[in-house]
N, C-alpha and C positions, 0 to 999 in steps of 0.2 A: 476437473483436474484438481488434485490435492497439492497444495504448496505449503511451504514452511516459512514464508516471509512474514516478518513482524509488521503489524499495522498499528500506527499511532492514531488515536481518535481524540479529537478535541473540538470544543465549541469555538466558532469563529464569529464574534459579534458583528463584524463589519458586513458579513454576508448573511447573517442571521440563520446559520445552518451549522451542522456537524461536518467536520472534515475528517477524512480517513486518508492518511499519508503512508506511503510505503517507502521507508528510507533506503532500502537496498536497490530499488528500481527508480532511478531519477529520469525524468519526472513522472511519477505515477501517484495519483491521488484521486479522490472522489468526494462527493458530498451527499448529504441527505438531511431530511427533516428530523431524523432520530439517529442515535448512534448505530443501531442495528441496520438501518437503511444505508447509512454511509459505509458500513462494513460490507454489506451485500454488493454495493456499487463498486467498492474497492476490489472485491473478489473478481468481478467482471473485468475491471481495469487491469488487474494483474494478468489474467489470461490473455487479454488483448495485447498487453505490453510484450509478453513472452512470444506470442504468435508473430507479432510484427518484427521483433528482434530476430527470431529464427528465419523468417522469410527474407530478411535483409542481410543475413550473415553476421549479425551482431551477437557477440557473446552474451549469454544470460548469466548474470552473476549468481553465485551460490548465496543462500541466505546467511548473512553475517551479523546484521544489526542486533544489538541487545540493549534494552533500556538500561539506564545508569544503575538501577537497583540490582541488575544482574552482572554488571561489568566486572566486579571483583571475583565473581564465581568462576 
């Protein structure tokens, strides 16, 4: 499944891993030993989030989040 949700990736020292957070789908995040691994896990989490929402009659939000660098555009 191809999606257009923004994924924030950052190092989280408390857990000693990379976190991939999907701001439009709360709560949807994943982690990994590398940024690429965290993103790959987030892709799976997004698919599961959407499948679960649809199965339970919950509206799936449109991708809206834009990082601050793009907010003025």
